[in-house]
VEXTOR-170092 format. One line per 8 residues: number of its first residue (from 1); their letters; for each residue x, z, y of C-alpha. Coordinates in pm, whole numbers. Layout:
BEGIN
NUM> a> X/Z/Y ~ ...
# end
This chain:
BEGIN
1> xxxxxxxx> 12341/2954/-2 ~ 12537/2676/108 ~ 12732/2610/433 ~ 12499/2324/537 ~ 12197/2544/465 ~ 11969/2581/754 ~ 11905/3020/880 ~ 11582/3001/1031
9> xxxxxxxx> 11497/3406/1128 ~ 11165/3481/1169 ~ 11175/3823/1116 ~ 11085/4046/1439 ~ 11300/4353/1380 ~ 11614/4141/1351 ~ 11517/3855/1571 ~ 11779/3884/1901
17> xxxxxxxx> 11547/3886/2222 ~ 11730/3824/2548 ~ 11643/4092/2794 ~ 11517/3992/3163 ~ 11770/4081/3437 ~ 11679/4393/3670 ~ 11655/4228/4036 ~ 11505/4515/4185
25> xxxxxxxx> 11665/4633/4530 ~ 11703/4978/4364 ~ 11916/4821/4052 ~ 12095/4610/4325 ~ 12203/4880/4610 ~ 12179/5191/4487 ~ 12430/5432/4271 ~ 12368/5430/3881
33> xxxxxxxx> 12295/5830/3959 ~ 12007/5707/4218 ~ 11864/5393/4039 ~ 11614/5580/3812 ~ 11494/5843/4118 ~ 11159/5868/4103 ~ 11059/5916/4451 ~ 11280/5583/4582
41> xxxxxxxx> 11096/5397/4303 ~ 10796/5438/4499 ~ 10934/5187/4768 ~ 10879/4826/4707 ~ 11185/4694/4908 ~ 11445/4829/5170 ~ 11210/4796/5438 ~ 10946/5023/5323
49> xxxxxxxx> 11243/5269/5228 ~ 11372/5223/5609 ~ 11026/5254/5749 ~ 11009/5583/5619 ~ 11306/5702/5718 ~ 11254/5668/6071 ~ 10899/5828/6025 ~ 11056/6134/5890
57> xxxxxxxx> 11356/6126/6136 ~ 11081/6074/6392 ~ 10855/6360/6312 ~ 11172/6610/6233 ~ 11223/6529/6622 ~ 10909/6615/6712 ~ 10937/7009/6513 ~ 10926/7312/6718
65> xxxxxxxx> 11222/7532/6583 ~ 11096/7901/6584 ~ 11333/8128/6816 ~ 11453/8457/6648 ~ 11551/8782/6826 ~ 11900/8611/6899 ~ 11768/8282/7033 ~ 11910/8249/7387
73> xxxxxxxx> 11731/8209/7707 ~ 11805/7836/7687 ~ 11670/7799/7328 ~ 11354/8042/7441 ~ 11303/7744/7744 ~ 11337/7429/7544 ~ 11080/7648/7297 ~ 10801/7744/7561
81> xxxxxxxx> 10855/7358/7725 ~ 10778/7201/7341 ~ 10480/7425/7348 ~ 10366/7283/7672 ~ 10474/7573/7906 ~ 10463/7491/8261 ~ 10758/7406/8427 ~ 10721/7694/8646
89> xxxxxxxx> 10473/7975/8761 ~ 10363/7767/9034 ~ 10307/7494/8813 ~ 9979/7669/8655 ~ 9637/7463/8715 ~ 9401/7773/8675 ~ 9083/7751/8764 ~ 9003/8064/8918
97> xxxxxxxx> 8621/8187/8898 ~ 8428/8253/9203 ~ 8118/8335/9055 ~ 8061/8589/8744 ~ 7746/8525/8695 ~ 7617/8766/8957 ~ 7508/8717/9304 ~ 7859/8843/9420
105> xxxxxxxx> 8150/8653/9479 ~ 8419/8770/9235 ~ 8730/8898/9463 ~ 9078/8825/9322 ~ 9360/9057/9468 ~ 9642/8794/9550 ~ 9976/8998/9480 ~ 9853/9039/9124
113> xxxxxxxx> 9698/8686/9044 ~ 10058/8593/9122 ~ 10215/8846/8932 ~ 9996/8726/8623 ~ 10175/8405/8659 ~ 10513/8506/8657 ~ 10465/8752/8362 ~ 10223/8467/8206
121> xxxxxxxx> 10551/8238/8279 ~ 10787/8422/8140 ~ 10632/8496/7782 ~ 10575/8158/7733 ~ 10195/8093/7760 ~ 10044/7761/7837 ~ 9810/7699/8122 ~ 9530/7690/7833
129> xxxxxxxx> 9625/8037/7732 ~ 9701/8133/8113 ~ 9329/8030/8178 ~ 9181/8203/7867 ~ 9314/8534/7968 ~ 9238/8469/8345 ~ 8834/8411/8200 ~ 8922/8723/7980
137> xxxxxxxx> 8957/8905/8291 ~ 8682/8803/8496 ~ 8408/8838/8177 ~ 8551/9225/8139 ~ 8485/9295/8538 ~ 8182/9117/8527 ~ 8039/9350/8248 ~ 8227/9655/8397
145> xxxxxxxx> 7989/9629/8730 ~ 7701/9527/8520 ~ 7740/9838/8356 ~ 7829/10062/8669 ~ 7491/9902/8838 ~ 7318/10020/8531 ~ 7446/10385/8498 ~ 7410/10418/8909
153> xxxxxxxx> 7053/10316/8873 ~ 7008/10564/8585 ~ 7192/10850/8792 ~ 6910/10788/9080 ~ 6607/10797/8829 ~ 6735/11122/8687 ~ 6847/11247/9003 ~ 6471/11205/9152
161> xxxxxxxx> 6300/11303/8843 ~ 6518/11618/8887 ~ 6486/11671/9257 ~ 6088/11602/9219 ~ 6024/11865/8922 ~ 6203/12121/9140 ~ 6050/12043/9501 ~ 5738/11891/9380
169> xxxxxxxx> 5606/11580/9478 ~ 5482/11637/9788 ~ 5815/11787/9977 ~ 6048/11537/9748 ~ 6004/11281/10072 ~ 6060/11571/10305 ~ 6340/11748/10168 ~ 6522/11416/10055
177> xxxxxxxx> 6507/11289/10423 ~ 6636/11681/10545 ~ 6922/11586/10290 ~ 6976/11254/10440 ~ 7039/11348/10788 ~ 7254/11613/10705 ~ 7483/11389/10539 ~ 7470/11163/10800
185> xxxxxxxx> 7497/11405/11106 ~ 7794/11560/10933 ~ 8019/11359/10688 ~ 8237/11159/10857 ~ 8370/10758/10736 ~ 8597/10917/10464 ~ 8377/11114/10319 ~ 8086/10895/10297
193> xxxxxxxx> 8344/10652/10094 ~ 8466/10871/9864 ~ 8067/11047/9788 ~ 7956/10633/9723 ~ 8235/10554/9576 ~ 8259/10826/9337 ~ 7862/10815/9227 ~ 7797/11163/9434
201> xxxxxxxx> 7542/10996/9656 ~ 7291/11059/9338 ~ 7455/11432/9210 ~ 7144/11660/9245 ~ 7362/12005/9328 ~ 7514/11782/9611 ~ 7128/11657/9757 ~ 7011/12020/9746
209> xxxxxxxx> 7325/12170/9909 ~ 7314/11915/10209 ~ 6930/11987/10230 ~ 7014/12378/10309 ~ 7281/12231/10539 ~ 6989/12036/10715 ~ 6725/12341/10649 ~ 6975/12581/10830
217> xxxxxxxx> 7108/12330/11121 ~ 6721/12156/11175 ~ 6647/12068/11473 ~ 6575/11695/11667 ~ 6942/11602/11698 ~ 7015/11595/11337 ~ 6972/11202/11313 ~ 7325/11212/11554
225> xxxxxxxx> 7236/10998/11860 ~ 6839/11023/11763 ~ 6728/10758/12031 ~ 6498/10939/12170 ~ 6309/11035/11816 ~ 6360/11387/11907 ~ 6057/11339/12169 ~ 5790/11182/12018
233> xxxxxxxx> 5500/11324/11811 ~ 5379/11262/11507 ~ 5136/10977/11564 ~ 5429/10767/11744 ~ 5652/10867/11489 ~ 5411/10723/11237 ~ 5391/10385/11457 ~ 5768/10361/11486
241> xxxxxxxx> 5858/10375/11096 ~ 5572/10139/11037 ~ 5755/9923/11317 ~ 6051/9983/11158 ~ 5945/9841/10821 ~ 5749/9564/10947 ~ 5870/9440/11261 ~ 6164/9203/11185
249> xxxxxxxx> 6258/9223/11568 ~ 6297/9580/11579 ~ 6608/9689/11686 ~ 6703/9855/11306 ~ 6466/9656/11079 ~ 6768/9411/10952 ~ 7007/9721/10946 ~ 6769/9929/10752
257> xxxxxxxx> 6727/9691/10480 ~ 7075/9586/10471 ~ 7359/9814/10292 ~ 7650/9625/10492 ~ 7532/9594/10826 ~ 7753/9782/11101 ~ 7408/10022/11172 ~ 7271/10035/10833
265> xxxxxxxx> 7361/10458/10791 ~ 7254/10478/11207 ~ 6906/10295/11091 ~ 6879/10510/10783 ~ 6946/10833/10991 ~ 6694/10711/11264 ~ 6445/10673/10999 ~ 6454/10989/10816
273> xxxxxxxx> 6458/11168/11169 ~ 6115/11026/11214 ~ 5976/11111/10886 ~ 6085/11458/10968 ~ 5881/11432/11284 ~ 5611/11335/11071 ~ 5654/11598/10811 ~ 5693/11927/11098
281> xxx> 5315/11787/11257 ~ 5188/11799/10874 ~ 5276/12163/10888
# end
């Protein structure tokens, strides 16, 4: 081949190809050890990287660091505050139920309630958590009352069944009236409260014991102040009983059917004494 010969290189293997220059932001701004980083390759430009970084910083700033056994009081306060605990116990906004699904209003002990809020705040409860605890307490109280009422009703049925079997249906009302009069005649307010609060009012042994007392001390004054009932005859006693039950203007009508009335016990005693007059007249 002569010096004047023209060299035409048509060989794909030996042909020199000019490599295009890499103008990506990674190649221009990153050090060599990061230029090929797979994570950084996901960002098209510096702006995208910056936006992602700022979002990450914001997320980290909102994260809550879990406390440990060594956490200080200030660290715990910061932790509870981020979770949503109110600033102080009196800042809780609790909806206290006034009706537990029954006709009776649910009564809360104010001192106990305030003590609960103090403990709730101390242990970091949020408003929602404190409300849930109050609601649970309310429903638990209602359930207990329902169960208690059911047990009381069943105890009364059991007592009635046992006494009717022992005394006989014909003597049951008479003997029970005598037991009631003895109780109202001799029991003071403290004993009455104890008997009612502890379910002894439906205790068969107690009722039979009172019946013995009533029998031993039976007289026209067993009903306490009696209100002239000791001197009435059988027919008059029946008329008076009927009036008490049906006549709303009778002085004992309201008290007879309202356990909360101040004269309820007096009305019961008066009625029972009238029953005793009727039963004595039939003997």
